[in-house]
Every structure is written in structure tokens, then in C-alpha cells.
All heavy atoms as an XYZ file, in Angstrom:
640
protein
N     190.822     63.708     85.874
C     191.047     64.926     86.663
C     190.103     66.032     86.268
O     189.546     66.647     87.139
C     192.496     65.321     86.372
C     192.913     66.447     87.203
S     194.701     66.452     87.300
C     194.965     67.853     88.295
N     189.856     66.240     85.006
C     188.829     67.217     84.546
C     187.757     66.513     83.769
O     188.023     65.537     83.082
C     189.535     68.237     83.590
C     190.569     69.052     84.287
C     190.381     70.104     85.153
C     191.998     68.971     84.200
N     191.537     70.719     85.616
C     192.559     69.917     84.988
C     192.829     68.054     83.515
C     193.930     70.139     85.214
C     194.213     68.285     83.711
C     194.715     69.264     84.483
N     186.571     66.966     83.998
C     185.457     66.359     83.215
C     185.422     66.792     81.743
O     184.895     66.055     80.904
C     184.056     66.739     83.892
C     183.971     66.192     85.268
O     184.525     65.117     85.513
O     183.247     66.781     86.087
N     186.031     67.949     81.414
C     185.984     68.414     80.065
C     187.153     69.457     79.950
O     187.707     69.930     80.886
C     184.670     68.969     79.665
C     184.297     70.251     80.494
O     185.065     71.219     80.593
N     183.157     70.135     81.190
N     187.599     69.747     78.714
C     188.654     70.640     78.474
C     188.424     72.038     79.037
O     189.340     72.774     79.398
C     188.840     70.672     76.953
C     188.170     69.443     76.468
C     187.094     69.111     77.437
N     187.163     72.474     79.113
C     186.829     73.726     79.668
C     187.289     73.848     81.110
O     187.688     74.998     81.495
N     187.143     72.818     81.860
C     187.533     72.847     83.264
C     189.037     73.092     83.426
O     189.508     73.801     84.254
C     187.107     71.625     83.991
C     185.632     71.582     84.314
C     185.269     70.258     85.065
O     185.931     69.283     84.915
N     184.239     70.344     85.853
N     189.771     72.423     82.552
C     191.272     72.602     82.567
C     191.600     74.007     82.250
O     192.440     74.610     82.828
C     191.903     71.581     81.554
C     193.379     71.661     81.661
C     194.111     70.666     80.761
O     193.433     70.070     79.835
N     195.401     70.561     80.799
N     190.978     74.626     81.241
C     191.204     76.019     80.872
C     190.878     76.906     82.005
O     191.627     77.848     82.346
C     190.430     76.379     79.581
C     191.028     75.596     78.401
C     190.490     77.836     79.358
C     190.185     75.699     77.148
N     189.723     76.669     82.705
C     189.348     77.508     83.869
C     190.426     77.455     84.923
O     190.773     78.497     85.474
C     188.070     77.027     84.420
C     186.875     77.320     83.601
O     186.991     78.115     82.695
O     185.744     76.767     83.837
N     190.950     76.289     85.226
C     191.975     76.133     86.330
C     193.271     76.843     85.847
O     193.957     77.458     86.693
C     192.196     74.721     86.625
C     191.081     74.150     87.447
C     191.470     72.844     88.212
O     192.590     72.614     88.468
O     190.502     72.048     88.387
N     193.624     76.708     84.563
C     194.867     77.429     84.081
C     194.701     78.908     84.147
O     195.605     79.589     84.484
C     195.213     76.924     82.711
C     195.712     75.499     82.598
C     195.826     75.059     81.107
C     197.043     75.328     83.273
N     193.559     79.420     83.826
C     193.332     80.839     83.864
C     193.436     81.297     85.359
O     194.047     82.388     85.534
C     191.886     81.221     83.335
C     191.845     81.148     81.776
C     190.439     81.320     81.322
O     189.467     81.151     82.014
N     190.371     81.700     80.053
N     192.871     80.565     86.269
C     193.114     80.964     87.710
C     194.507     80.914     88.067
O     195.006     81.848     88.765
C     192.234     79.969     88.608
C     190.755     80.260     88.379
C     192.693     80.128     90.013
C     189.858     79.222     89.003
N     195.259     79.847     87.672
C     196.634     79.742     88.005
C     197.498     80.932     87.525
O     198.317     81.475     88.251
C     197.169     78.457     87.498
C     198.627     78.112     87.833
C     198.793     77.952     89.300
C     199.032     76.827     87.101
N     197.199     81.386     86.342
C     198.007     82.393     85.696
C     197.450     83.778     85.663
O     198.013     84.728     85.105
C     198.386     81.996     84.258
C     199.311     80.770     84.246
C     198.816     79.533     83.814
C     200.610     80.834     84.741
C     199.589     78.416     83.849
C     201.401     79.689     84.693
C     200.928     78.502     84.271
N     196.165     83.992     86.265
C     195.549     85.254     86.185
C     195.879     86.144     87.316
O     195.288     87.200     87.549
C     194.069     85.111     86.151
O     193.572     84.586     87.332
N     196.814     85.769     88.214
C     197.168     86.598     89.386
C     196.759     86.008     90.701
O     197.154     86.629     91.727
N     195.792     85.170     90.695
C     195.418     84.574     92.024
C     196.626     83.737     92.533
O     197.271     82.934     91.817
C     194.233     83.593     91.841
C     192.954     84.372     91.632
O     192.920     85.522     92.028
O     191.987     83.732     91.183
N     196.930     83.933     93.822
C     198.082     83.247     94.424
C     197.708     81.827     94.893
O     196.589     81.654     95.311
C     198.623     84.087     95.509
C     199.128     85.466     95.029
C     199.380     86.340     96.241
C     199.967     87.698     95.807
N     199.108     88.477     95.008
N     198.656     80.927     94.960
C     198.429     79.649     95.407
C     198.196     79.668     96.906
O     197.443     78.794     97.440
C     199.582     78.679     95.087
N     198.853     80.566     97.652
C     198.725     80.655     99.086
C     198.521     82.147     99.421
O     199.083     83.057     98.785
C     200.045     80.235     99.819
C     200.382     78.782     99.556
C     201.222     78.424     98.575
C     199.753     77.794    100.321
C     201.620     77.054     98.356
C     200.013     76.438    100.083
C     200.934     76.107     99.137
O     201.242     74.764     98.861
N     197.736     82.361    100.473
C     197.471     83.712    100.930
C     197.417     83.698    102.438
O     197.109     82.674    103.046
C     196.135     84.273    100.409
C     196.171     84.538     98.947
C     194.864     85.059     98.465
N     194.714     86.442     98.813
C     193.595     87.135     98.592
N     192.608     86.587     97.920
N     193.483     88.398     99.000
N     197.606     84.865    103.036
C     197.428     84.964    104.545
C     196.089     85.602    104.835
O     195.639     86.460    103.967
C     198.567     85.846    105.120
C     199.938     85.220    105.121
S     200.018     83.818    106.196
C     199.749     84.529    107.805
N     195.536     85.238    105.896
C     194.250     85.839    106.329
C     194.109     85.810    107.806
O     194.965     85.199    108.502
C     193.103     85.015    105.716
N     193.038     86.455    108.291
C     192.723     86.450    109.727
C     191.371     85.906    109.896
O     190.464     86.300    109.140
C     192.818     87.874    110.273
C     192.287     87.914    111.759
C     194.202     88.439    110.160
N     191.180     84.992    110.790
C     189.824     84.516    111.129
C     189.016     85.641    111.736
O     189.366     86.105    112.836
C     189.801     83.282    112.013
C     188.400     82.830    112.343
C     190.659     82.102    111.405
N     187.992     86.081    111.044
C     187.221     87.205    111.525
C     186.145     86.828    112.521
O     186.025     87.361    113.577
C     186.562     87.929    110.241
C     185.838     89.231    110.640
O     186.576     90.191    110.999
O     184.590     89.229    110.747
N     185.360     85.763    112.190
C     184.367     85.240    113.094
C     184.138     83.772    112.700
O     184.503     83.330    111.639
C     183.092     86.111    113.115
C     182.450     86.034    111.762
O     181.704     85.082    111.435
N     182.492     87.127    111.026
N     183.294     83.133    113.566
C     182.990     81.716    113.340
C     181.520     81.583    113.533
O     180.955     81.963    114.605
C     183.750     80.817    114.271
C     185.279     80.980    114.053
C     183.360     79.307    114.079
C     186.133     80.397    115.148
N     180.799     81.032    112.532
C     179.379     80.835    112.683
C     179.123     79.400    112.269
O     179.401     78.978    111.198
C     178.617     81.830    111.697
O     178.954     83.131    111.999
C     177.140     81.604    111.820
N     178.408     78.682    113.169
C     178.160     77.250    112.852
C     179.345     76.417    112.601
O     179.308     75.627    111.730
N     180.410     76.691    113.345
C     181.664     75.854    113.195
C     182.383     76.228    111.881
O     183.293     75.425    111.516
C     181.472     74.351    113.375
C     181.427     73.971    114.806
O     181.784     74.675    115.694
N     180.963     72.759    115.045
N     181.978     77.171    111.197
C     182.657     77.503    109.899
C     183.249     78.968    109.953
O     182.512     79.907    110.302
C     181.626     77.482    108.719
C     181.027     76.149    108.481
C     181.971     75.118    108.004
N     182.574     75.461    106.748
C     182.072     75.226    105.541
N     180.912     74.686    105.387
N     182.685     75.579    104.416
N     184.586     79.056    109.751
C     185.228     80.369    109.904
C     184.975     81.288    108.689
O     184.979     80.814    107.557
C     186.668     80.003    110.032
C     186.790     78.763    109.353
C     185.483     78.031    109.497
N     184.771     82.565    108.920
C     184.769     83.610    107.929
C     186.108     84.305    108.042
O     186.492     84.613    109.212
C     183.629     84.558    108.159
C     182.231     83.927    107.840
C     181.699     83.042    108.714
C     181.620     84.137    106.660
C     180.423     82.437    108.481
C     180.414     83.617    106.391
C     179.826     82.764    107.260
O     178.663     82.186    106.950
N     186.772     84.581    107.028
C     188.156     85.140    107.071
C     188.150     86.470    106.426
O     187.370     86.885    105.512
C     189.241     84.164    106.510
C     188.951     83.899    104.950
C     189.235     82.850    107.272
C     190.024     83.064    104.344
N     189.201     87.271    106.780
C     189.554     88.528    106.109
C     190.953     88.347    105.595
O     191.875     88.144    106.336
C     189.422     89.700    107.067
C     189.781     91.066    106.491
C     189.589     92.168    107.529
N     190.080     91.836    108.831
C     191.325     91.936    109.215
N     192.296     92.363    108.410
N     191.670     91.702    110.504
N     191.089     88.426    104.274
C     192.390     88.346    103.651
C     193.272     89.557    103.941
O     192.738     90.644    104.083
C     192.288     88.113    102.116
C     191.660     86.815    101.718
C     190.354     86.720    101.341
C     192.462     85.663    101.731
C     189.838     85.527    100.966
C     191.937     84.419    101.406
C     190.589     84.406    100.961
N     194.596     89.301    104.081
C     195.466     90.423    104.316
C     195.311     91.428    103.186
O     195.192     91.066    101.965
C     196.940     89.949    104.330
C     197.455     89.432    105.632
C     196.528     88.890    106.598
C     198.748     89.429    105.948
C     197.005     88.421    107.842
C     199.242     88.920    107.167
C     198.356     88.395    108.104
O     198.782     87.938    109.299
N     195.322     92.751    103.548
C     195.108     93.729    102.495
C     193.718     94.104    102.224
O     193.454     95.049    101.466
N     192.794     93.404    102.818
C     191.366     93.682    102.622
C     190.783     94.223    103.913
O     191.201     93.849    105.016
C     190.643     92.450    102.168
C     191.106     91.961    100.810
C     190.345     90.786    100.267
O     189.418     90.367    100.911
O     190.672     90.340     99.165
N     189.701     95.072    103.814
C     189.124     95.678    105.043
C     187.950     94.931    105.580
O     187.503     95.133    106.734
C     188.741     97.102    104.723
C     189.916     97.978    104.459
O     191.068     97.764    105.029
N     189.848     98.846    103.497
N     187.274     94.114    104.713
C     186.029     93.413    105.105
C     186.179     91.900    105.065
O     187.006     91.355    104.260
C     184.849     93.801    104.280
O     185.178     93.492    102.917
C     184.541     95.301    104.426
N     185.484     91.215    105.949
C     185.565     89.749    105.994
C     184.867     89.171    104.749
O     184.032     89.818    104.133
C     184.978     89.275    107.266
N     185.145     87.939    104.511
C     184.559     87.200    103.403
C     183.039     87.076    103.608
O     182.590     87.081    104.787
C     185.170     85.864    103.214
O     184.916     85.095    104.405
N     182.342     86.896    102.600
C     180.865     86.736    102.586
C     180.490     85.236    102.762
O     179.319     84.928    102.901
C     180.187     87.326    101.396
C     180.372     88.777    101.305
C     179.656     89.534    102.399
O     178.498     89.253    102.664
N     180.304     90.471    103.024
N     181.524     84.366    102.657
C     181.241     82.972    102.761
C     182.219     82.260    103.674
O     183.300     82.749    103.965
C     181.316     82.281    101.423
C     182.757     82.231    100.844
C     182.846     81.435     99.554
C     184.333     81.116     99.220
N     184.403     80.122     98.178
N     181.760     81.181    104.310
C     182.667     80.459    105.296
C     183.682     79.607    104.435
O     183.349     79.233    103.289
C     181.744     79.564    106.106
C     180.617     79.376    105.159
C     180.463     80.583    104.351
N     184.828     79.375    104.977
C     185.821     78.516    104.395
C     186.058     77.207    105.101
O     185.919     77.141    106.376
C     187.119     79.316    104.252
C     187.127     80.304    103.188
C     186.676     81.599    103.516
C     187.427     80.082    101.878
C     186.545     82.596    102.601
C     187.347     81.060    100.929
C     186.933     82.309    101.241
O     186.837     83.312    100.263
N     186.380     76.182    104.358
C     186.723     74.895    104.956
C     188.125     74.943    105.498
O     188.938     75.797    105.092
C     186.592     73.814    103.934
C     185.125     73.560    103.437
C     184.992     72.422    102.469
C     183.523     72.253    102.172
N     183.352     71.096    101.345
N     188.435     73.995    106.362
C     189.700     73.954    107.022
C     190.145     72.481    107.296
O     189.280     71.610    107.313
C     189.789     74.790    108.346
C     188.690     74.413    109.343
C     188.941     73.455    110.316
C     187.423     74.957    109.262
C     187.904     73.090    111.190
C     186.375     74.643    110.159
C     186.643     73.710    111.105
O     185.668     73.395    111.993
N     191.384     72.312    107.486
C     191.873     70.975    107.718
C     191.469     70.470    109.153
O     191.347     71.257    110.058
C     193.467     70.894    107.647
C     194.030     71.222    106.314
C     195.548     71.137    106.350
C     193.509     70.357    105.179
N     191.299     69.190    109.278
C     190.788     68.597    110.541
C     191.731     68.913    111.708
O     191.321     69.023    112.825
C     190.609     67.112    110.284
C     190.070     66.384    111.529
C     189.853     64.872    111.285
O     190.167     64.403    110.193
N     189.319     64.214    112.287
N     193.069     69.023    111.420
C     194.013     69.205    112.494
C     193.975     70.642    113.060
O     194.603     70.913    114.058
C     195.392     68.903    111.956
O     195.701     69.780    110.904
N     193.282     71.561    112.419
C     193.133     72.940    112.917
C     191.789     73.255    113.480
O     190.765     72.837    112.902
C     193.497     73.883    111.691
C     193.162     75.331    112.041
C     193.876     76.017    112.943
C     192.104     75.959    111.393
C     193.686     77.328    113.285
C     191.830     77.334    111.701
C     192.617     77.992    112.610
O     192.351     79.341    112.879
N     191.732     73.911    114.628
C     190.520     74.346    115.241
C     190.499     75.918    115.154
O     191.320     76.554    115.808
C     190.360     73.951    116.691
O     190.532     72.527    116.756
C     189.102     74.402    117.279
N     189.632     76.498    114.328
C     189.623     77.904    114.135
C     189.192     78.689    115.377
O     188.309     78.273    116.086
C     188.603     78.205    113.013
C     187.844     76.871    112.876
C     188.585     75.842    113.495
N     189.927     79.842    115.615
C     189.565     80.730    116.678
C     189.659     82.144    116.117
O     190.555     82.494    115.373
C     190.651     80.607    117.811
C     190.439     81.654    118.925
C     190.594     79.206    118.426
N     188.599     82.946    116.467
C     188.581     84.335    115.964
C     189.935     85.023    116.326
O     190.358     84.897    117.443
C     187.378     85.062    116.506
N     190.455     85.724    115.345
C     191.724     86.421    115.520
C     192.971     85.686    115.028
O     194.059     86.242    114.980
N     192.784     84.381    114.847
C     193.967     83.618    114.321
C     194.479     84.148    112.978
O     193.678     84.473    112.102
C     193.615     82.134    114.152
C     193.618     81.322    115.438
O     193.953     81.870    116.518
O     193.233     80.170    115.336
N     195.806     84.227    112.882
C     196.435     84.535    111.523
C     196.609     83.099    110.884
O     197.183     82.252    111.498
C     197.724     85.203    111.733
C     197.589     86.618    112.327
C     198.982     87.190    112.513
C     198.786     88.635    112.914
N     198.732     88.780    114.382
N     196.036     82.972    109.709
C     196.048     81.644    109.044
C     196.616     81.730    107.603
O     196.585     82.705    106.957
C     194.629     81.029    109.006
C     194.147     80.762    110.388
C     193.702     81.931    108.281
N     197.169     80.576    107.166
C     197.571     80.379    105.832
C     196.564     79.583    105.133
O     196.022     78.556    105.585
C     198.912     79.556    105.849
C     199.533     79.284    104.435
C     199.964     80.578    103.739
C     200.723     78.349    104.609
N     196.085     80.136    103.873
C     195.092     79.472    103.170
C     195.751     79.078    101.748
O     196.596     79.730    101.289
C     193.873     80.347    102.914
C     193.195     80.614    104.241
C     194.244     81.694    102.259
N     195.300     77.961    101.246
C     195.779     77.471    100.004
C     194.562     77.486     98.924
O     193.471     77.155     99.219
C     196.232     76.040    100.058
N     194.958     77.855     97.719
C     193.999     77.814     96.631
C     193.710     76.373     96.254
O     194.647     75.721     95.909
C     194.581     78.636     95.422
C     193.681     78.818     94.275
C     192.746     79.965     94.583
N     191.986     80.268     93.393
C     190.844     80.920     93.391
N     190.486     81.383     94.531
N     190.171     81.173     92.305
N     192.517     76.017     96.246
C     192.078     74.672     95.817
C     190.857     74.834     94.867
O     189.734     75.349     95.328
C     191.634     73.805     97.032
C     191.185     72.438     96.536
C     192.876     73.648     97.961
N     191.077     74.435     93.589
C     189.972     74.721     92.612
C     189.672     76.190     92.598
O     190.505     77.020     92.368
C     188.785     73.889     92.918
N     188.372     76.519     92.817
C     188.092     77.976     92.763
C     187.758     78.588     94.114
O     187.042     79.569     94.261
C     186.818     78.100     91.849
C     187.112     77.750     90.417
C     185.878     77.969     89.547
C     186.255     77.591     88.129
N     185.113     77.860     87.184
N     188.357     78.019     95.165
C     188.170     78.583     96.483
C     189.483     78.349     97.295
O     190.497     78.051     96.727
C     187.042     77.850     97.235
O     186.718     78.470     98.441
C     187.266     76.381     97.431
N     189.372     78.591     98.617
C     190.576     78.526     99.472
C     190.219     77.509    100.577
O     189.070     77.459    100.987
C     190.988     79.810    100.042
C     191.649     80.779     98.986
C     190.964     81.705     98.351
C     193.015     80.620     98.758
C     191.592     82.567     97.461
C     193.672     81.463     97.826
C     192.926     82.401     97.149
O     193.499     83.227     96.324
N     191.246     76.830    101.131
C     191.095     76.015    102.295
C     192.084     76.495    103.282
O     193.296     76.753    102.987
C     191.420     74.556    101.914
C     191.405     73.628    103.156
C     190.395     74.004    100.910
N     191.670     76.668    104.588
C     192.568     77.040    105.639
C     193.477     75.877    105.999
O     193.021     74.853    106.392
C     191.726     77.613    106.829
C     190.833     78.697    106.412
C     192.672     77.928    107.953
C     189.853     79.091    107.490
N     194.752     76.125    105.925
C     195.744     75.043    106.231
C     196.042     75.009    107.762
O     196.271     73.976    108.271
C     196.991     75.226    105.481
C     196.891     75.210    103.909
C     198.235     75.400    103.301
C     196.297     73.908    103.459
N     196.052     76.170    108.349
C     196.285     76.226    109.840
C     196.711     77.653    110.286
O     196.869     78.536    109.464
N     196.981     77.708    111.550
C     197.406     78.914    112.193
C     198.874     79.120    111.987
O     199.662     78.229    112.131
C     197.075     78.883    113.684
C     197.450     80.061    114.486
C     197.094     79.934    115.938
C     197.439     81.119    116.714
N     197.032     81.069    118.151
N     199.225     80.415    111.761
C     200.656     80.839    111.634
C     201.011     81.502    112.981
O     200.306     82.395    113.398
C     200.824     81.829    110.474
C     202.271     82.317    110.432
C     200.441     81.148    109.165
N     202.051     80.959    113.614
C     202.500     81.522    114.883
C     203.825     82.185    114.793
O     204.610     81.899    113.806
C     202.561     80.381    115.973
C     201.137     79.979    116.308
C     203.389     79.295    115.615
């Protein structure tokens, strides 16, 4: 699961340092089939695109649920 004990410590720090397992966001824009999101409570969109599940097709303006995976987030789908 982890290549070394340091990776496990990194993940535990993320888990207990206040980062949430799930967050809400809005798809701000899509460039090259990759969505850029704006997390709830933030005023600016992310500087990087996020991956998403195959079953979801991102559309600008969608309210989405994202899950913490390793040191990033993955879009799970649209919240209606």
C-alpha cells in the first residue's frame, strides 16, 4: 500500500490535519476535457484540472461532490 513509512505518515497527516474526505465544489470551466473547479467557500477556481469518474460528464456550473484521494481530489459526480 505504501512504498515507505514516510508515505503512510503523509497520508495520516492529511487525514487528521483538517482536510476533509469529501467537499463540495462548482465546475468553473473545462479546458481540454478537464474540469477546473471552485471549492465552496472559495472565490477563485483551482489552478489545476481535476480527474472525474467515467460515469460523469462535467458541465460548467455543475455542483459536484469531490472525494479526497491521496493528495488530490476526484470528482464523484453532480449533486442535484
